N, C-alpha and C positions, 0 to 999 in steps of 0.2 A: 423224572433228568431236568435239569438246570432248565431254568430260567433262559439264561445265554442261548444255550445250542434249542429248548424247542424255537427261541424266533427264530433264528435259524435258517432250522430245519422246515420252514414254513419258507419261510424266502427263497430256502433250496427251491422247494413245490414249485413253483413261479416265476423262475428262473431256469431249470433249466440244458439253460446256455451252457453252466458256467458249472466247476468247483467251488463248494465252498466248504463241506469236509467231509470228513468217509466215515464213513458210520462201520464203530465197531463197540467191543467192549473192553478195549481193554487201554489199558493206562502210556498211547503212542499220540503226539498227536507234535507236525509237519515244524519246520521255522522257516518263511519266509521272509525275504530280506529284498526294497528295489531299492532302484533308483541308481548304485552304482557304478559303474564313479563317477566322482564328482569333479565336475567339469573346470577346464580346463586347469587343472592339480597335472605336475607342467612334470610330477618327482618322481611322481603316485605313488603317493603313502593317503589316502583318500580313505580306504583301506582297514585299513593299518590294524587302528581300533580296536576293526570290530574286528578283522580276522584275530585281536594278540585276546582278545576280550575270551571269544573263545577256544583256544587254544589253550587259551592259560587254567580255566574250567575241567576244560579235557583233563587238563595232567593233570590237577589238583583235586578231582569230585569224581573223574570217570574212568573207566576200564575200558578198553578197543573193543570191545562190544558194544560195548554202553556212550563212546562218545559222541557229544553233539556230532552232525553233520546237517549247513542249514542249503535249501537249492535260493542263488541268487537270481533278480529277473536283472541282468547290465541292460543298458542302452547302451552302445554303440558309437549315442553320435559325441558322445565324453571318455569314449574313449582317446587316449591319449598314441600314437603313431608308438616308443615303444614301451606301451603299456604291462605290466606282466603279475596283473592280472587275475586272465581267466590261466596261469600255468598255479597263480600262487592259487586261487580259491581249486582248482581242481586234485593240486598236490594234495592238497590237508581232508580232500574226502568228500571235497562237496559239489554244491547240483546246480549248472548250471543251465540257462534261461531266457527265453527273449519277454522284454521289454522293450521292443519296437528302435528306430531314429531318437525319435525326441521326445523332451517329457509335454507332451500335452494327451489334449482328449481326442480321442485317435478316433472315437464313433464318430467325430463335427466331421475326419474325412470323408472323400467323393472317396469310392467302391474302389475306380482304378489306387486311389495318391495312399491306399490304405495294404492294398497290394504291391505295394511296393514296396510301401517304409517294412515292411512285414519281413517279406522277403528278403531287403538289404539286410534285417542286421539277422536275421537267420543263417545270410550264406558267413555277412563277416563273424556269428559264432561259433557255429558251426565247422569254422575253420579253427579258430587258433586254436579252441575247447578238439578237433579232431574227431568226436562228436556228430551224432546227430541229435535236435532237440527233441523239449520231449512237450515241454510249456510257455504256452504264451498265453501275456496278462497285459487287457489291454490295459491305455493310461488312463488312470486318470479309473480306472474300474470299469468303465461304462466301454458299452456294446451294442453293435444293433444284429438285424440279421441277417444284413449281404454278411455284414464280416464272419459269424458263427456258416453263415455258409463255405467261405473261404474256409477258412482255416479245417472248417468238417473234411478239405477233399487235399488239403495239404500234406503229405509224408513226413511220417514221423509222432506225425501230432499228437493229441490227441485228444478228440473233435469236443470235448468243452473249454471252457477258457476255465482260467485258473483264482480264483476267488476266494476272496479269505471270508472264516466263524466273524470280524468282525468290519469296520469300518471304523479302517485309521486316523486318528487324534494326534500323528508325533510328526506331524508335516506342518501343521497348523500357530504362531503367533500365540499362542497362551495355554499355550493346552501340550508346548510340544519336551518338559520341563520331566526332568528324568521319576523325579519324582508321578506326576498326574501320569506318567504312558508307565512305568511297572502297575499302577493300582490299575491302572485301564485296563493293561492287557492283564493281568490274576483275574479278569472278570471274566474272561470269557474262553483259561484254560477246560478244557474238558476230552477223553476221547475222547478221538480222532480230527479233536478240532488246527483246525489251519489259522495258525498264526500271523502275524506282519509286521515290520518294521523298515523305517527308510534310512539310508547314504544320502549322497544327491549335494550336500551342504557340509563347510566345517562345525557349521550346527548340529546338523540332523548323527552327519557321522559320533560327536561328539556323543546326544543324544544316545545312541542308540548302545552306542560301549560302555556305559552305563546302568540300560537298561540291565542288560544284556549278561553280567555281570550281579546287579541282582536276581537278576526273572531264570537263572541259567538253575541258584542259586534255590529261587524255590519250585522249581518245577523239582531239582535232584532227591529235594528233600520228599515233596508228598508220591516222587516212584516211580517216575513221570516216564521212558525214554522222547528225546529230543530229535526226530527223522528229515528226512528230507520228502517232499514233495514227491516223491516217487518211490522213496520206500515207503513213504504211509499208508497209496496205492493199493503197492500190491504187497503187502502188508497181509498174514491170510489172516482172518483173524479164528 
């Protein structure tokens, strides 16, 4: 067992209200992208570079059966009225997930405020996607017991929060360089891992697009299949 997997397995036992990885012996991992779209992106182009990086990889290296798919945790407060982002994500086979209405630490909200924000984001995303959602990732990855209780009763959603096999550093100045991000995230590659990258600003969008070009090639060379969070969890070992 790798050191990264050993550490995250210990963390998972300490925080049973979240999923950090999926036990499996097969080379399959989930790719998740947070915080899209970029706020005030009037032309709705914030995700283009990220989506293009995935599409280019699929065209150059993947077959239809091995095409990379990702789960996008969207913030509804960032959506423009004319946004076609969700339509584009679904058309390319990606998964839509709930990341709330604002980019904030949701664990600091009162219980009724959290429930209201959750419902609002779910209603918008499920309506635009034309389907029920399954996953919620709390803002800045923190959650509390009242949030967990609410999530466990909301129809269609998994009862565990969707976290990841790593603490992301690509939102911090000084550690959001593509070369560093690629190296760092590569330390957390193991069967069943859940990786996370970020959009939400022009700098993050660009960083993630560059990282994906290099990271997806590395995963392909190592024989990994990159899938949505739901595909990972539903994968039969």
